[in-house]
C-alpha positions in Angstrom: -79.9 55.0 31.1 -81.0 55.4 27.1 -83.2 52.2 26.6 -83.5 53.0 22.6 -82.9 50.6 20.4 -79.2 50.3 19.0 -79.5 51.1 15.2 -77.3 50.2 12.1 -76.8 52.1 9.0 -77.8 49.8 6.0 -77.4 50.4 2.3 -79.7 48.9 -0.2 -78.7 47.9 -3.7 -80.6 45.3 -5.9 -80.1 44.3 -9.7 -83.5 44.3 -10.5 -84.3 47.2 -12.7 -88.0 47.5 -11.7 -87.2 47.5 -8.2 -84.7 50.4 -8.0 -84.8 52.9 -4.8 -84.1 56.6 -6.0 -80.2 57.3 -4.6 -81.3 59.6 -1.8 -83.4 56.4 -0.1 -80.6 53.7 -0.5 -79.0 54.6 3.0 -81.3 54.1 6.1 -80.7 53.8 9.8 -82.7 50.4 10.9 -82.6 49.2 14.4 -80.1 46.4 14.7 -82.3 43.6 15.9 -84.4 43.8 12.6 -84.9 40.4 10.4 -85.8 39.8 6.6 -89.5 40.3 7.4 -88.8 43.7 9.1 -86.6 44.9 6.3 -89.0 43.4 3.5 -91.7 45.7 4.9 -89.7 48.7 5.2 -89.0 48.4 1.5 -92.7 47.8 0.5 -93.5 50.7 2.7 -95.5 53.7 0.6 -92.0 55.8 1.4 -89.6 53.4 -0.3 -90.6 51.5 -3.0 -94.3 52.1 -3.3 -95.3 49.5 -5.0 -98.9 48.4 -6.0 -98.8 45.4 -3.9 -96.5 43.9 -1.3 -93.5 42.2 -2.9 -91.8 39.5 -0.8 -88.4 40.4 -0.7 -84.9 38.7 0.7 -81.6 40.1 1.8 -78.4 39.2 0.5 -75.1 40.0 2.7 -71.7 39.6 1.1 -73.3 37.0 -1.5 -74.9 34.6 1.0 -78.7 35.1 2.8 -79.5 36.7 5.9 -81.3 34.5 7.6 -80.8 36.3 11.5 -81.2 39.8 12.5 -78.4 42.4 11.4 -77.4 42.5 15.0 -76.6 38.6 15.4 -74.8 38.9 11.6 -72.3 41.3 13.2 -71.7 39.7 16.2 -70.9 36.4 14.1 -68.6 38.0 11.6 -66.6 40.3 14.5 -67.9 43.4 13.1 -68.9 46.7 14.9 -72.4 48.2 15.3 -71.3 51.2 13.4 -70.4 49.2 10.2 -72.3 50.0 7.6 -74.0 46.7 5.9 -74.6 46.6 2.3 -78.0 44.8 1.8 -78.8 43.4 -1.5 -82.7 42.6 -1.9 -84.1 40.3 -4.3 -87.3 38.7 -4.8 -88.1 36.0 -2.7 -88.2 32.4 -4.5 -92.0 31.6 -4.8 -93.1 27.7 -4.1 -93.4 26.3 -7.4 -97.1 25.2 -7.9 -98.4 21.9 -9.3 -99.7 22.9 -13.0 -100.4 19.4 -13.9 -99.4 15.5 -14.4 -99.5 13.3 -17.3 -100.3 9.5 -16.5 -98.4 6.7 -17.7 -98.9 3.3 -17.9 -95.9 2.3 -16.6 -92.5 4.4 -14.9 -91.2 7.0 -16.5 -87.5 6.9 -16.8 -86.8 10.2 -18.8 -88.1 13.2 -19.8 -87.7 16.2 -21.8 -89.7 19.9 -23.1 -89.3 21.5 -26.3 -90.0 25.1 -26.0 -89.0 28.4 -27.5 -86.5 28.8 -24.6 -85.2 25.3 -24.4 -82.0 24.6 -26.4 -83.9 22.4 -28.9 -86.4 25.1 -29.9 -84.4 28.6 -28.9 -83.3 30.6 -32.4 -85.8 28.1 -34.2 -87.6 29.8 -37.5 -91.2 29.8 -37.1 -93.4 29.4 -33.9 -92.3 26.4 -31.6 -95.2 24.9 -29.9 -94.7 23.9 -26.5 -94.1 19.9 -26.4 -92.9 17.5 -23.8 -91.3 14.1 -24.3 -91.5 11.0 -22.2 -89.5 7.9 -22.4 -91.6 4.9 -20.5 -90.9 1.3 -19.4 -93.5 0.0 -21.5 -90.9 0.7 -24.1 -92.8 3.8 -25.7 -91.4 7.3 -26.0 -94.4 9.6 -26.5 -94.9 13.0 -27.5 -97.6 15.3 -25.3 -98.6 18.9 -25.6 -99.0 21.3 -22.7 -102.8 20.1 -22.3 -101.5 16.8 -21.6 -102.7 15.0 -24.6 -100.6 12.2 -26.7 -99.6 13.6 -30.0 -97.3 10.6 -31.1 -96.2 7.3 -29.6 -93.2 5.7 -30.8 -93.3 2.0 -32.6 -91.6 -0.5 -30.5 -89.7 -3.5 -31.3 -86.5 -4.6 -33.3 -86.0 -2.7 -36.3 -88.5 -0.3 -35.2 -88.0 1.1 -32.1 -86.9 0.4 -28.2 -87.6 -3.6 -27.6 -86.2 -2.9 -24.0 -87.1 -0.1 -21.7 -85.8 3.4 -22.6 -84.2 5.1 -19.8 -83.7 8.7 -21.1 -84.9 11.1 -24.0 -83.8 14.1 -25.6 -85.3 17.0 -28.1 -82.5 17.4 -31.0 -84.6 19.8 -32.7 -88.4 20.5 -33.2 -88.9 17.5 -35.7 -86.2 15.2 -34.3 -85.5 13.5 -30.6 -83.0 11.0 -29.5 -84.0 8.3 -27.0 -81.8 5.4 -25.3 -81.7 2.7 -22.5 -81.4 -1.1 -21.7 -80.2 -2.1 -25.2 -77.2 0.2 -25.3 -78.3 1.9 -28.2 -79.4 5.4 -29.6 -82.9 5.7 -31.4 -82.9 8.8 -33.6 -87.1 9.6 -34.2 -88.1 11.9 -37.1 -90.9 13.7 -35.4 -94.1 15.4 -37.6 -97.6 17.0 -36.7 -100.8 17.1 -38.5 -101.5 20.9 -40.0 -103.9 21.3 -37.2 -101.3 19.9 -34.6 -104.0 18.0 -33.2 -101.8 14.6 -33.9 -98.4 13.6 -34.8 -96.1 10.8 -35.7 -92.7 9.3 -34.3 -90.7 7.5 -36.9 -87.4 5.6 -36.2 -84.7 6.8 -38.6 -81.6 5.9 -37.3 -80.0 3.6 -34.9 -76.9 4.2 -33.4 -75.1 1.0 -32.1 -71.9 0.5 -30.4 -72.1 0.2 -26.7 -72.0 -3.2 -25.4 -74.1 -2.5 -22.1 -77.6 -0.3 -21.3 -77.4 3.3 -21.6 -78.1 5.4 -18.4 -78.5 9.0 -20.1 -77.6 10.9 -23.1 -76.7 14.9 -23.3 -77.0 16.5 -26.9 -75.3 19.8 -28.6 -77.9 20.9 -31.0 -75.5 23.5 -32.9 -72.9 20.6 -33.6 -75.5 18.0 -33.8 -73.6 15.8 -31.3 -74.8 13.4 -28.5 -72.8 11.9 -25.6 -73.6 8.7 -24.0 -73.2 7.4 -20.7 -73.2 3.6 -20.4 -72.6 1.1 -18.0 -69.5 -0.6 -20.2 -67.7 2.0 -18.8 -67.3 4.1 -22.1 -68.8 7.6 -23.0 -69.9 7.8 -26.7 -69.7 10.4 -29.1 -72.0 10.2 -32.0 -73.5 12.6 -34.7 -76.9 12.7 -35.4 -76.2 13.1 -39.7 -76.8 9.9 -41.3 -74.4 11.0 -44.2 -71.8 11.7 -41.8 -72.0 8.8 -39.0 -70.0 6.0 -39.7 -71.3 2.2 -40.6 -72.0 0.5 -37.6 -69.3 -2.5 -36.6 -70.8 -5.7 -38.1 -70.5 -7.4 -34.9 -73.0 -5.0 -33.1 -75.7 -5.6 -35.6 -78.6 -8.1 -35.4 -77.4 -10.1 -38.2 -74.1 -11.2 -36.4 -76.0 -12.9 -34.2 -76.6 -16.6 -35.3 -80.4 -17.0 -33.7 -83.2 -17.6 -36.4 -84.8 -14.6 -34.2 -82.0 -12.0 -35.0 -81.9 -12.7 -38.3 -85.3 -12.1 -38.9 -84.7 -9.0 -37.2 -82.3 -7.6 -39.5 -84.5 -6.4 -41.9 -84.8 -3.2 -40.5 -86.4 0.2 -41.8 -83.8 2.4 -39.4 -80.5 2.9 -40.9 -77.8 1.5 -38.7 -74.9 3.6 -38.0 -72.0 3.7 -35.6 -70.2 6.2 -32.9 -67.5 8.9 -33.9 -66.1 7.5 -30.7 -66.0 5.5 -27.7 -64.2 6.3 -25.1 -62.8 3.9 -22.3 -63.3 6.6 -19.2 -64.4 4.9 -16.0 -63.7 1.2 -14.2 -67.6 1.4 -13.2 -71.1 2.6 -14.4 -70.6 5.7 -16.4 -74.1 7.4 -14.8 -73.6 10.7 -16.6 -71.8 12.2 -19.6 -72.8 16.2 -20.5 -71.2 18.7 -22.9 -69.6 21.9 -21.6 -72.2 24.8 -21.6 -70.1 26.8 -23.9 -67.3 24.8 -25.6 -68.6 21.7 -27.4 -65.2 20.3 -27.9 -64.8 20.0 -24.0 -67.1 17.3 -22.1 -67.8 16.1 -18.3 -68.4 12.3 -17.3 -69.3 10.9 -13.6 -69.2 7.8 -12.8 -70.3 4.8 -9.7 -66.0 5.0 -9.5 -66.5 7.9 -7.5 -64.7 10.1 -10.4 -65.8 12.9 -12.4 -63.4 13.5 -15.4 -63.1 16.4 -17.9 -62.6 15.2 -21.5 -61.2 16.8 -24.7 -63.6 15.4 -27.3 -60.6 16.6 -30.3 -58.6 14.1 -28.8 -60.8 11.7 -27.3 -58.9 11.5 -23.7 -59.5 12.7 -20.1 -57.6 15.9 -19.3 -58.6 15.8 -15.5 -59.6 13.6 -12.7 -61.3 14.7 -9.8 -62.2 12.2 -7.0 -65.3 12.3 -4.8 -66.1 10.1 -1.7 -68.9 8.2 -2.9 -70.5 6.8 -5.8 -71.9 9.5 -8.4 -75.2 8.7 -10.0 -75.9 12.2 -12.0 -74.0 15.3 -13.1 -74.9 18.8 -14.6 -72.6 21.6 -15.7 -73.5 24.8 -14.3 -73.5 27.4 -17.2 -72.0 30.8 -15.2 -69.9 29.0 -12.4 -67.3 26.7 -14.3 -68.8 23.7 -11.9 -70.1 20.5 -12.2 -72.6 19.6 -10.0 -72.7 15.7 -8.8 -75.7 13.9 -7.5 -74.4 10.9 -5.1 -75.4 7.9 -3.9 -74.7 9.3 -0.3 -77.6 11.7 -0.7 -76.0 14.9 -1.1 -75.0 17.2 -3.8 -71.4 18.3 -4.3 -70.1 21.4 -6.6 -66.9 20.5 -8.1 -64.6 23.0 -9.8 -62.5 20.7 -12.4 -60.2 24.3 -13.5 -56.6 23.3 -12.8 -56.4 26.7 -11.0 -59.0 25.6 -8.6 -57.7 25.9 -5.0 -60.1 23.0 -3.9 -61.9 20.6 -5.8 -64.9 20.4 -3.7 -66.5 24.0 -3.9 -70.0 23.3 -2.2 -72.1 20.8 -0.5 -75.9 20.8 -0.8 -77.4 18.4 2.1 -81.4 17.7 2.4 -82.2 14.3 0.4 -82.7 11.4 2.5 -81.7 9.2 -0.5 -79.9 9.0 -3.9 -79.8 12.0 -5.8 -80.5 10.6 -9.7 -81.1 13.6 -11.9 -80.3 17.3 -11.6 -81.0 20.6 -13.8 -79.5 24.1 -13.6 -81.9 26.9 -13.6 -82.9 28.2 -17.0 -81.8 31.6 -16.4 -80.5 32.1 -13.0 -76.6 31.2 -12.1 -77.6 30.4 -8.5 -80.2 27.7 -8.7 -80.3 24.3 -9.2 -82.9 21.1 -9.1 -82.5 17.9 -8.3 -84.7 14.7 -8.2 -84.1 11.8 -5.9 -85.4 8.3 -4.9 -86.9 10.2 -1.6 -89.6 11.0 -3.9 -88.9 14.7 -4.1 -87.3 17.2 -6.3 -85.9 20.0 -4.3 -84.9 23.7 -5.1 -81.5 25.0 -4.3 -80.3 28.4 -4.2 -76.3 28.8 -4.0 -76.2 31.9 -2.2 -77.7 29.9 0.9 -73.9 28.9 1.6 -72.3 28.5 5.1 -68.6 27.8 5.7 -68.1 24.5 7.3 -65.4 23.6 8.4 -66.4 19.6 8.7 -66.2 19.9 4.9 -63.0 20.6 4.5 -63.2 24.1 4.1 -65.8 24.2 1.3 -69.4 25.9 1.9 -72.2 24.1 2.4 -76.1 24.4 2.0 -78.0 22.7 4.5 -81.4 22.7 3.1 -83.3 23.2 0.1 -85.2 26.1 -0.7 -88.2 24.2 -1.7 -88.8 20.6 -1.4 -91.7 19.2 -4.0 -93.3 15.8 -3.2 -94.7 13.8 -5.6 -98.6 15.0 -6.0 -100.2 11.8 -4.6 -97.8 12.6 -1.6 -98.8 16.0 -1.2 -99.8 16.8 2.6 -98.6 13.5 3.8 -95.0 12.7 5.5 -92.5 11.7 3.2 -91.9 8.3 3.0 -88.6 6.8 4.6 -85.3 6.2 2.3 -85.9 3.4 -0.1 -89.9 4.0 0.2 -92.3 5.8 -1.9 -91.9 6.3 -5.8 -88.5 7.4 -6.6 -88.1 10.4 -9.1 -85.9 9.2 -12.3 -85.9 12.3 -14.3 -86.0 16.2 -14.0 -85.5 18.8 -16.1 -86.0 22.5 -15.6 -87.5 24.9 -18.3 -88.3 28.8 -18.1 -91.4 28.0 -20.1 -92.6 24.6 -18.7 -91.2 25.4 -15.3 -89.9 22.1 -13.1 -90.7 18.8 -14.8 -90.2 15.3 -13.1 -90.8 12.4 -14.0 -90.7 8.5 -11.9 -91.7 5.0 -10.6 -95.3 6.7 -9.7 -95.5 6.6 -13.5 -96.6 10.0 -13.9 -94.7 13.0 -15.1 -95.5 16.0 -13.0 -95.1 19.7 -13.5 -95.0 22.4 -11.4 -94.4 25.9 -12.3 -95.1 29.5 -11.3 -94.2 33.2 -11.9 -91.3 34.1 -9.7 -89.9 30.8 -8.9 -86.7 32.5 -10.5 -85.3 35.3 -9.4 -83.5 37.7 -11.9 -79.8 36.4 -12.4 -77.1 38.8 -11.7 
């Protein structure tokens, strides 16, 4: 009786230019019971890739990661052992290691980064220094360098900056920032640095007024100098950062329209007061996100606690489509290359929605793993498959859409049952994660190619996790 193990023919392919195999080595017979680690050892051998040091590899079959033996894969898909299996190999995702922590005096509601690879710094003439902006509950916006030194702190108080807490901050360019929060106004800041780059200054030069309630998040389009705002008043605001072309603010929104002595004294403001290009009533509840389409500045998406994601034509200022979900939506992000909108929910999962009219199903994929509300999302800066999320469960998580498996319980949609990596707050490192609702909530996350994964939250810290190899090259 022949006891030799069953062998399967595989074909190895890759899109990583420095890991190409010669044509003669791309097909191989391997044991049917082999798994990822064994396949990685084969490719790292001298007769195959002949690398100076082993490179951890993952393998994809039909766009999803191989997490079983090849034999189990063939059986679960009803395929013959004589089938030639096409395996695409990619570098394994590496753990985003802790790099730095910037300490604040209060909770940090928003964070954004400036670099040569970030939207606000890309294509700017001259050298763009790496800078980080944070918005803290102590009312201040701060600018930091990559060494964790505060270069500039905003002014605060009516007529000079935030007099209530800011929830969000975004870089518009290397010399301008926007922030917004509990006041319901958007503050535009001029930022400048000394010649030796050892210090800087933030001066509020324009205040955008119009919302009746607080602003939760903003999004910016650096090319068009436009801002979108998501407010508790159910409206999405569209604004320009150009003082010359911005409409005058409605007199009723100005401090001088209030009959109190304190308000009259605050009317002598040094910042210009301007109004919106449009305030669009979009939702029946709190608007938690408003984001520009990645490639079309005339299109935007809004998300709300009324369970809906809407597509907005900014030219007509009308909603052109509405997608309904089962739970309140706490955040949203547009994925640049998939025509999908990722929506983080109060039900602890992330749903990927397809807003195109031609879509056969509204929900394309669901990501499970968080144990509390998902409140911030950031797509990978240069990989179409990867997404980072921040949650009130005290963690950030890195997701790879290629880990999807089909789940009939999700209405036929794909589901990703686990994140690739879970990043706890640094003070929780090595400890058991707190139960849902406890611990230090993550309130904001941004993923930049230069900075890495930057997150901020209730622990009064901005935390930076980075490492070469976090991102596998995009197809």
